MARZA-46831 format. One record per residue (C-alpha): residue number from 1; residue in one letter; chain; x, y, z. Coordinates in nm, 4 decimals, padded with zeros to 6 digits. Example, Ala and Ser with C-alpha at 12.3 -4.5 7.8 and 13.67 -1.06 7.14 Angstrom:
MARZA-46831
R    k  r  c        c1        c2        c3
R    1  a  A   01.2300  -00.4500   00.7800
R    2  s  A   01.3670  -00.1060   00.7140
//
This chain:
MARZA-46831
R    k  r  c        c1        c2        c3
R    1  m  A   12.5182   11.8962   12.0005
R    2  e  A   12.2945   11.5961   12.0616
R    3  k  A   12.5996   11.3867   12.1540
R    4  f  A   12.6290   11.5851   12.4761
R    5  g  A   12.2651   11.5389   12.5709
R    6  s  A   11.9346   11.5955   12.3977
R    7  s  A   11.7424   11.9191   12.4212
R    8  k  A   11.4802   11.7359   12.6307
R    9  l  A   11.7479   11.6377   12.8820
R   10  r  A   11.8695   11.9957   12.9088
R   11  i  A   11.5150   12.1239   12.9574
R   12  v  A   11.4356   11.8657   13.2262
R   13  w  A   11.7723   11.9332   13.3916
R   14  a  A   11.6927   12.3044   13.4109
R   15  c  A   11.3326   12.2498   13.5282
R   16  v  A   11.4397   12.0239   13.8158
R   17  a  A   11.7103   12.2696   13.9227
R   18  i  A   11.4666   12.5634   13.9083
R   19  l  A   11.2114   12.3659   14.1125
R   20  l  A   11.4700   12.2885   14.3803
R   21  t  A   11.5848   12.6493   14.3771
R   22  g  A   11.2283   12.7631   14.4360
R   23  l  A   11.1939   12.5222   14.7281
R   24  v  A   11.5122   12.6592   14.8833
R   25  l  A   11.4049   13.0209   14.8384
R   26  g  A   11.0571   12.9529   14.9725
R   27  g  A   11.1432   12.7165   15.2540
R   28  i  A   11.4634   12.8571   15.4032
R   29  q  A   11.4385   13.1799   15.5992
R   30  g  A   11.8052   13.2043   15.7013
R   31  f  A   11.9267   13.2949   16.0477
R   32  g  A   11.7277   13.4493   16.3305
R   33  g  A   11.6720   13.4324   16.7022
R   34  p  A   11.8004   13.6577   16.9823
R   35  d  A   12.1655   13.6020   16.8941
R   36  g  A   12.1174   13.5376   16.5217
R   37  t  A   12.2386   13.1762   16.5399
R   38  e  A   11.9081   12.9955   16.4833
R   39  f  A   11.8861   12.8403   16.1387
R   40  r  A   11.5241   12.8608   16.0226
R   41  a  A   11.3966   12.6380   15.7443
R   42  f  A   11.0529   12.4977   15.6533
R   43  g  A   10.8989   12.6202   15.9771
R   44  a  A   11.1632   12.4674   16.2042
R   45  s  A   11.4518   12.6269   16.3926
R   46  v  A   11.7907   12.4703   16.4619
R   47  p  A   11.9875   12.6448   16.7418
R   48  l  A   12.3355   12.6260   16.5949
R   49  g  A   12.4746   12.8269   16.8864
R   50  a  A   12.3779   12.5474   17.1235
R   51  m  A   12.5746   12.3056   16.9019
R   52  n  A   12.9001   12.4938   16.9785
R   53  i  A   12.9133   12.6424   16.6270
R   54  v  A   13.0801   12.9783   16.6896
R   55  d  A   13.0104   13.1347   16.3498
R   56  p  A   12.7098   12.9689   16.1764
R   57  k  A   12.7527   13.1739   15.8593
R   58  d  A   13.1136   13.0662   15.8313
R   59  a  A   13.0039   12.7040   15.8744
R   60  i  A   12.7445   12.7436   15.5969
R   61  r  A   13.0051   12.9098   15.3745
R   62  g  A   13.2467   12.6212   15.4296
R   63  a  A   12.9749   12.3656   15.3536
R   64  l  A   12.8826   12.5472   15.0316
R   65  i  A   13.2453   12.5601   14.9208
R   66  s  A   13.2912   12.1875   14.9891
R   67  a  A   12.9685   12.0964   14.8089
R   68  i  A   13.0462   12.3060   14.5014
R   69  y  A   13.4052   12.1824   14.4789
R   70  a  A   13.2801   11.8240   14.4950
R   71  v  A   12.9822   11.8507   14.2589
R   72  v  A   13.0978   12.0861   13.9817
R   73  p  A   13.4035   11.8891   13.8577
R   74  l  A   13.1991   11.5687   13.8479
R   75  a  A   12.9208   11.7399   13.6525
R   76  v  A   13.1705   11.8803   13.4011
R   77  l  A   13.3505   11.5474   13.3617
R   78  l  A   13.0586   11.3046   13.3586
R   79  g  A   12.8447   11.5325   13.1431
R   80  s  A   13.1018   11.5572   12.8657
R   81  y  A   13.3623   11.2787   12.8800
R   82  l  A   13.1958   11.0037   12.6747
R   83  p  A   13.0789   11.2308   12.3877
R   84  a  A   13.4157   11.4098   12.3810
R   85  a  A   13.5975   11.0739   12.3789
R   86  e  A   13.3822   10.9560   12.0871
R   87  m  A   13.4718   11.2719   11.8958
R   88  l  A   13.8410   11.2299   11.9751
R   89  h  A   13.8584   10.8649   11.8708
R   90  g  A   13.6314   10.9062   11.5700
R   91  e  A   13.7348   11.2418   11.4257
R   92  r  A   14.0899   11.2490   11.5662
R   93  w  A   14.2397   11.5986   11.5126
R   94  k  A   13.9047   11.7689   11.4725
R   95  g  A   13.7823   11.5836   11.7780
R   96  l  A   14.0947   11.6834   11.9702
R   97  l  A   14.0188   12.0502   11.9057
R   98  l  A   13.6407   12.0551   11.9342
R   99  g  A   13.5727   11.7706   12.1770
R  100  p  A   13.7171   11.9410   12.4870
R  101  l  A   13.5677   12.2777   12.3886
R  102  f  A   13.2183   12.1372   12.3398
R  103  g  A   13.2683   11.9363   12.6575
R  104  l  A   13.3569   12.2496   12.8521
R  105  v  A   13.0527   12.4382   12.7224
R  106  h  A   12.8113   12.1582   12.8047
R  107  g  A   12.9843   12.0808   13.1346
R  108  l  A   12.9512   12.4475   13.2236
R  109  y  A   12.5779   12.4286   13.1559
R  110  y  A   12.5161   12.1058   13.3490
R  111  s  A   12.7287   12.2087   13.6477
R  112  q  A   12.6050   12.5655   13.6876
R  113  v  A   12.2404   12.4731   13.6490
R  114  l  A   12.2922   12.1919   13.8990
R  115  i  A   12.4210   12.4243   14.1717
R  116  l  A   12.1470   12.6867   14.1362
R  117  p  A   11.9890   12.5613   14.4637
R  118  l  A   12.3238   12.6139   14.6375
R  119  w  A   12.3354   12.9750   14.5169
R  120  a  A   11.9806   13.0180   14.6490
R  121  l  A   12.0945   12.8777   14.9841
R  122  a  A   12.3844   13.1240   14.9833
R  123  f  A   12.1391   13.4073   14.9226
R  124  r  A   11.9162   13.3021   15.2095
R  125  t  A   12.1962   13.2442   15.4598
R  126  l  A   12.4809   13.4731   15.3515
R  127  g  A   12.2797   13.7540   15.1935
R  128  s  A   12.4348   13.7241   14.8464
R  129  f  A   12.3796   13.5068   14.5396
R  130  l  A   12.7529   13.5124   14.4604
R  131  p  A   12.9610   13.5294   14.7806
R  132  g  A   13.3231   13.5970   14.6866
R  133  t  A   13.4903   13.2893   14.8342
R  134  v  A   13.2104   13.0599   14.7165
R  135  a  A   13.2250   13.2028   14.3619
R  136  l  A   13.6029   13.1518   14.3652
R  137  a  A   13.5513   12.7893   14.4674
R  138  d  A   13.3147   12.7490   14.1716
R  139  l  A   13.5762   12.8922   13.9335
R  140  n  A   13.8444   12.6591   14.0708
R  141  a  A   13.6019   12.3671   14.0462
R  142  l  A   13.5301   12.4448   13.6797
R  143  l  A   13.9032   12.4490   13.6078
R  144  l  A   13.9472   12.1183   13.7888
R  145  g  A   13.6621   11.9623   13.5909
R  146  f  A   13.8159   12.0774   13.2618
R  147  q  A   14.1576   11.9436   13.3633
R  148  l  A   14.0047   11.6086   13.4564
R  149  l  A   13.8290   11.6003   13.1187
R  150  l  A   14.1516   11.6705   12.9288
R  151  w  A   14.3488   11.4108   13.1231
R  152  s  A   14.0719   11.1528   13.0814
R  153  l  A   14.0723   11.2110   12.7052
R  154  a  A   14.4502   11.1820   12.6868
R  155  l  A   14.4485   10.8635   12.8935
R  156  s  A   14.1702   10.7185   12.6783
R  157  l  A   14.4178   10.7178   12.3889
R  158  l  A   14.6462   10.4964   12.5967
R  159  l  A   14.3685   10.2680   12.7193
R  160  r  A   14.1665   10.2395   12.4008
R  161  s  A   13.9866   09.9239   12.5099
R  162  s  A   13.8314   10.0950   12.8128
R  163  r  A   13.6331   10.4122   12.8610
R  164  g  A   13.6092   10.3855   13.2407
R  165  l  A   13.9698   10.3341   13.3505
R  166  p  A   14.0884   10.6728   13.2156
R  167  l  A   13.8424   10.8401   13.4536
R  168  l  A   13.9833   10.6453   13.7473
R  169  l  A   14.3415   10.7282   13.6504
R  170  a  A   14.2544   11.0953   13.6058
R  171  f  A   14.1311   11.1103   13.9653
R  172  g  A   14.4497   10.9309   14.0680
R  173  l  A   14.6490   11.2081   13.9000
R  174  k  A   14.4403   11.4624   14.0921
R  175  a  A   14.5431   11.3004   14.4202
R  176  l  A   14.9059   11.2897   14.3053
R  177  g  A   14.8858   11.6512   14.1910
R  178  g  A   14.7744   11.7543   14.5388
R  179  v  A   15.0788   11.5833   14.6906
R  180  m  A   15.3110   11.7438   14.4362
R  181  s  A   15.1623   12.0889   14.5019
R  182  w  A   15.2046   12.0461   14.8740
R  183  g  A   15.5621   11.9243   14.8355
R  184  g  A   15.6603   12.2056   14.6000
R  185  e  A   15.5212   12.4655   14.8409
R  186  f  A   15.6365   12.3339   15.1789
R  187  l  A   15.9472   12.1259   15.1117
R  188  g  A   16.1464   12.4027   14.9424
R  189  n  A   16.2646   12.5585   15.2694
R  190  p  A   16.6321   12.4494   15.3086
R  191  d  A   16.6249   12.5442   15.6782
R  192  l  A   16.3595   12.2804   15.7482
R  193  f  A   16.4085   12.0123   15.4839
R  194  a  A   16.7202   11.8817   15.3129
R  195  i  A   16.5458   11.8280   14.9798
R  196  p  A   16.7478   11.8696   14.6562
R  197  p  A   16.6347   12.1816   14.4682
R  198  f  A   16.5783   11.9905   14.1438
R  199  l  A   16.3365   11.7588   14.3245
R  200  v  A   16.1416   12.0551   14.4604
R  201  r  A   16.1265   12.2121   14.1123
R  202  t  A   16.0060   11.8804   13.9702
R  203  m  A   15.7302   11.8662   14.2296
R  204  v  A   15.6260   12.2231   14.1480
R  205  f  A   15.6163   12.1359   13.7766
R  206  l  A   15.4091   11.8226   13.8310
R  207  g  A   15.1838   12.0059   14.0733
R  208  h  A   15.0993   12.2509   13.7945
R  209  l  A   15.0768   11.9848   13.5239
R  210  f  A   14.8479   11.7370   13.7001
R  211  p  A   14.4853   11.8202   13.7849
R  212  t  A   14.4898   12.0802   14.0574
R  213  g  A   14.4628   11.9765   14.4183
R  214  q  A   14.4672   12.3298   14.5550
R  215  v  A   14.2410   12.4637   14.8271
R  216  p  A   13.9161   12.5703   14.6537
R  217  s  A   13.9246   12.9154   14.8136
R  218  d  A   14.2792   12.9902   14.6896
R  219  p  A   14.3174   13.2524   14.4135
R  220  l  A   14.3292   13.1106   14.0634
R  221  a  A   14.6903   13.0502   13.9510
R  222  w  A   14.6749   13.2203   13.6108
R  223  t  A   15.0448   13.1657   13.5347
R  224  a  A   14.9998   12.7891   13.5724
R  225  l  A   14.7044   12.7720   13.3307
R  226  p  A   14.9113   12.7200   13.0097
R  227  l  A   15.0746   12.4120   13.1626
R  228  s  A   14.7760   12.2743   13.3522
R  229  v  A   14.5431   12.3034   13.0522
R  230  g  A   14.7863   12.2861   12.7615
R  231  g  A   14.9902   11.9959   12.9021
R  232  p  A   14.7265   11.7210   12.8728
R  233  w  A   14.5964   11.8714   12.5478
R  234  v  A   14.9429   11.8514   12.3893
R  235  l  A   14.9914   11.5009   12.5331
R  236  a  A   14.6689   11.3887   12.3661
R  237  g  A   14.7940   11.5336   12.0364
R  238  l  A   15.1209   11.3430   12.0660
R  239  l  A   14.9339   11.0211   12.1397
R  240  l  A   14.7265   11.0733   11.8258
R  241  l  A   15.0482   11.0552   11.6248
R  242  i  A   15.0979   10.6947   11.7361
R  243  p  A   14.9545   10.4664   11.4659
R  244  v  A   14.6855   10.2248   11.5776
R  245  k  A   14.6832   09.8765   11.4305
R  246  a  A   14.3648   09.7755   11.2579
R  247  g  A   14.1344   09.5680   11.4708
R  248  k  A   14.2829   09.6897   11.7981
R  249  g  A   14.1345   09.9388   12.0375
R  250  r  A   13.7952   10.1024   12.0313
R  251  r  A   13.7312   10.3938   11.8082
R  252  g  A   13.4342   10.6208   11.7881
//
């Protein structure tokens, strides 16, 4: 759909990513040296062992995970939020169904094409295009981006006069979700904390409902998916049932 970016944009997006990927593949040689700790790129060598980095490959893996977990959700959200919000406010129930789905498809394209150079870097340094923990971080990042999109759309129905504030509040819910997840996991031990059980259960529930704040290398929590994805989707549907007075709010 042209709402989510023209075909020219998608072609240019892919061409730039492929160009950067080629530069990474051609310019980075990986690790070498007597002890295998010299990082070689574009004709230069960086002795990571002399920088007190015990396991250079582990350091690269951690950097890749952090980069992917930071970039992918933003690409999914920023590449699809405004068009999906226009569909939701303009077409209402049809937009509620199709807007997030189209947003996920286009966000998947923009985010995965964007990180092609990172996969090339993983190949040159770790010996694999899809290292397990890095691929898992990408999957968790995609889920986070979709959750942020759903929450932003739901919040846009509350703040109809603004398209930007729902994004800010969605990231606020992500931070709160991380606290709730931590509390539900670590505060439930009665031997260490005198926390009422109902409060712990509430924190677990909110930790699953709000955008995930889990460690990107953690296994995907499949049992929490119906709540984490369905919760904001159902909330948006309930908000659509609230009548909007003519002349108020922004639609379409």
